[in-house]
C-alpha positions in Angstrom: -13.7 11.0 6.0 -11.4 8.6 7.9 -8.0 9.8 8.9 -4.8 8.1 8.0 -4.4 6.8 11.5 -7.8 5.2 11.0 -6.4 3.3 8.0 -3.3 2.2 10.0 -5.5 0.8 12.8 -7.6 -1.3 10.4 -6.9 -4.9 9.2 -7.2 -6.2 5.7 -10.2 -8.4 5.0 -10.3 -10.9 2.1 -12.5 -9.8 -0.8 -15.5 -12.0 -1.2 -16.1 -13.5 -4.7 -17.8 -10.9 -6.9 -16.7 -7.9 -4.8 -16.4 -4.9 -7.1 -13.3 -2.7 -7.1 -13.7 0.7 -5.4 -15.3 3.4 -7.5 -13.2 6.3 -8.7 -14.8 8.6 -6.0 -14.1 6.1 -3.3 -10.5 5.6 -4.4 -10.0 9.4 -4.8 -11.3 9.9 -1.2 -8.9 7.3 0.2 -6.0 8.8 -1.9 -6.3 12.0 0.0 -5.3 10.2 3.2 -2.0 8.9 1.7 1.0 11.1 1.6 3.3 10.6 -1.4 1.3 8.0 -3.2 0.0 8.2 -6.8 -2.9 6.5 -8.4 -2.9 5.1 -11.9 -6.3 3.7 -12.7 -6.4 0.3 -11.0 -3.2 0.7 -8.9 -1.5 2.9 -6.4 2.3 3.3 -5.9 5.0 5.2 -4.2 8.8 5.2 -4.4 10.7 5.4 -1.1 14.3 6.6 -1.2 17.1 5.6 1.2 20.8 6.4 2.0 22.1 3.0 1.0 21.4 -0.6 0.1 21.2 -1.8 3.8 18.4 0.7 4.6 16.6 -0.3 1.4 16.7 -4.0 2.2 15.7 -3.4 5.9 12.6 -1.5 4.6 11.8 -4.3 2.1 12.0 -6.9 4.9 9.7 -4.8 7.0 7.2 -4.5 4.1 7.4 -8.3 3.7 6.6 -8.8 7.3 3.7 -6.4 7.1 2.4 -8.0 3.9 2.5 -11.4 5.5 0.6 -10.2 8.6 -2.1 -8.5 6.5 -2.1 -11.3 3.9 -2.1 -8.5 1.2 1.0 -8.3 -0.9 2.4 -5.5 -3.0 4.6 -5.6 -6.1 8.1 -4.3 -5.2 10.8 -2.9 -7.4 14.0 -2.7 -5.5 17.3 -1.1 -6.3 20.4 0.2 -4.4 18.7 3.2 -2.7 15.0 3.0 -3.5 12.0 0.8 -3.4 8.8 1.2 -5.4 5.8 -0.2 -3.7 2.7 -0.9 -5.8 -0.7 -2.1 -4.6 -3.7 -3.4 -6.6 -6.1 -6.2 -5.6 -5.6 -8.7 -8.3 -8.6 -10.9 -7.2 -11.0 -8.0 -8.0 -9.0 -6.5 -10.9 -8.8 -3.1 -9.2 -8.4 -1.2 -6.0 -9.8 -2.3 -2.7 -9.7 -0.7 0.8 -7.0 -3.3 1.6 -4.6 -1.5 -0.8 -5.1 1.8 1.1 -4.8 0.2 4.5 -1.5 -1.4 3.5 -0.2 1.8 1.9 -0.9 3.8 5.0 0.9 1.1 7.1 3.9 1.2 4.7 4.0 5.0 5.1 4.1 4.4 8.9 7.0 2.0 8.5 8.9 4.5 6.5 8.6 7.1 9.3 10.0 4.8 12.0 
């Protein structure tokens, strides 16, 4: 099994047309490498909590930068002191390794 640091050192790759989503066992294996994340069928998510709005928005901006650099974008729900991050690969209608790579990188941002 690859470690979380392995996921953070990887880059997202575009899914070729016809790429199937990860199987349940593949997704479950990768979930074990993500602290604090939950899986709901075809998506994974985590809510991050902060002291104030400024910290929340700083985190959102860091996630935006990461998303742009990986060309893989989450859905974000932002409020005063929390941000919910949700990944799913829409082009394949399910989870891809890219979702887990980005989730691991978002966790690393949160720990900075």
